[in-house]
N, C-alpha and C positions, 0 to 999 in steps of 0.2 A: 402452417398458414398457407393456403393457395392465393396463388398469384395468376392476375390476367394481365396478359401483354395485349395493348392495342398499340395496331400497327400505323405508321405515319400515312396521311394520305398524301403525300409527295410523288409517291411512284407513278409513273404513266399508265399502269395498266388499273390504278385504282377507280378512277371516273367512269370507266366505261362497265366494268365489275360492279360498281354501286348503282349505275342507271340499270343495268340489266336484271339487278334484284329486285328494284324498286316496280320495274315495269311488269316482272313475273309476280309482285307480292310478295316476295321473300323477305322476311327479317334478315337483315345482315348478321345479329348476333341475336342468339338465344340462350337463355339459361333455364334450366330446370331444377326445381327442389322439391322435396317432399312435403312440405308445409309452409305456404308462402307467408302466412302472418307470422310466423316463428321468425323465418328469414329475416322480412321486414323488420322486426322488431329488432334483431342482431345487428342488421345494418344500422337502422336508426340509432343505435347506442355507441355506433363506432366514431370516433372524434371526427375522424377524417371524413365522415359522410355528414355529418350533422348539418350543414350549410346546403345541402342539395336534396335532403329526402325530409318531406313533410308528412 
């Protein structure tokens, strides 16, 4: 199983970093998959994600 680690927003460098990304139109996080529909179905079937994916 692959894990994604999400860092805290409490570090003093986070706000200027996020602000600069938004200003430039750059996504802060992006994911790539070969088949979006299959991946969506896989994620939707995951018990931990059932409340967030519609």
